[in-house]
Residue, then its C-alpha position, 0 to 999 in steps of 0.5 A: m452563212n445563214r442564221p439558224h432558224l432556232e438558236v439556244a438564245d431564242i429558247v432562253r429568251a422565250q422560257g428562261e425567266r419561267f425556268i428560273a422562277n420554277n426552279r428557285s429551290w436549287i438554281h444558283w445565281a451563277h446559273q441565272k447569270v449564264l442564262r441571261a448572258i446567253a439571252h442578251c448576247r449580241t442584242a441591244v442590251m449588250g450595247g454595240h458599235l456602228h460600222q459604216c462603209p467608207s465607199c457607199g456610206h452604208r451603216a450597220v449596227v453590230f451588237h457586242s457579245c456576252r463573252n460568257r464561256h457557256c454561250p454557244k456563240c462566244q465559246v467557239a473562238a475560245r474552243h478553237r484557241w484551246l484546241a490549237a494550244r493542245q495540238k502543239e502539245l501532242l506527241a508523234v504517237g497514237y492515242f487512247h481515249v478513256v472515259f470515266t463515268l459515274p452512276h446516275q444514282l450519284s447525280p443528286l449528291l453531285l448536283q449539291n456538291k459540285k466543287l467537291l465531287y467533281d474534284l474527287l472525280f478528277r483525282a480518283s480517275a487520275e490516280t487510277l491511271l497513274e497507279i495502274a500504268i506504273d505497275p509492271k504487271h500492266l504497262g510499267a511506265e509513267i504516263g501523261f494525259l489530258s482530262v476534260l470534264h463533261t457534266w451532261g450527256q447528249n440528251l442534255r441530262h446530268h451525266p458527269h464523266v471525265h474524258c482522258v486522252i492518253p498517249a499510247g505508251g509512256l516513259s520507263p521509270d528511269h526516263r531512258r526509253w519509251i514503253h509501248p503497250r503490250y496489247h491492243f489496249l492501253l490498260p485493262r478496263n476491269v482493273l481500271s474499273r475496280v480501282f477507280r470505284g474503290k478510290f471514288v467510294a473511299g473519297l466519298k466516305k472521307s468527305h462525308h461530313q463536308l458534303t451538303f445533304s438537302g431535300a430528299l438527301q437529308p437522311l444521308r447525314q447520318d453515318q449509318a445511312f451514308a455507309s449503307f448508301l455507299r455499300t449499296l452503290f459499291r455492290q451494284d453491277w452496272s455492266t452494259s455495252n455500247p454499239p460498235s462505231a465506224a472506228p475500231i473501238m472497244s466499248c463497255a461500261t462497268w460500275p462506276v466507270t465507262l471506258t472507251a479505249s480506242p487507239f487513234p492517230i493524232t498528229a500535231 
C-alpha cells in the first residue's frame, strides 16, 4: 500500500506547535502530549531498529510507534482487537443502534468539565434505556447494551454523543424467556428523549457546585443564573430530521437526544 499524500501527522508537524501556542488558555498538557506523540510517531525521535536481509544484506531502519491510543496509525491494531473481542459477545439476534446526543449549547460547559459531564452522559443514557425497557408498557424486559462515547462529529467539531448497540429484545423479569420488541422499533424515541432530558438536566442541577465555570461561563456560578440556564435549555425544541440512508433507518433528533433506531443483523 502506498503512503497517503498527506497524513494527520504531517498537519500536526506543520502546525501543531503554533496551535498549542495560540490556545494555551484552554489546552491541557494531555492534549499537547497527544499532538507530540502523533508528530513523532515512526520518526527518528522515537528511535528504531535495523532490519537486515540475511540473503542480500539489504538494510532498512524501522522507527518505533508512539502507541498512543489517539494516534491514527497506532490505534488501528487496537481497534481490530477491540472489535474482535466484542464480536465474541454478540447474541444470535438482530440489534438496534441508538445515539444519545447533547445540544451544542452545552459544549462550552462540557469542555471545562469533561470527566464529570461525560460520566453523566453515560449514566443518564444507560439509566434511561434500562428504566424504559423494563416498563411493561414498552418492552417489559431487562436489556443489555454496549455504549461508546464520541466527542466530535464528522466535521471534527465538538459534538458529544453516545452510541448504544442494543440487542433486539431482552430477558423477562424472571429470566426464563426472551421478549421480542412489539413493533419495528425497540423503544419509543419520544419517551427516551423526555426521560433522558430529565435525567441529564437533573444531574446538571445536582452537580452545580462541582462544576468549573471559567471565562464567559463565570456568571453560571450563581445559583439563580444556573437555574435560568437549565430552564432555557430544558424548554428549547431541538427537533430535526436526518435524510434517509440506503439502509432501513428511522432517524430523528429531539432535544436533547438524537436517536437513530435501526434494526440490523449482527452475527458472531
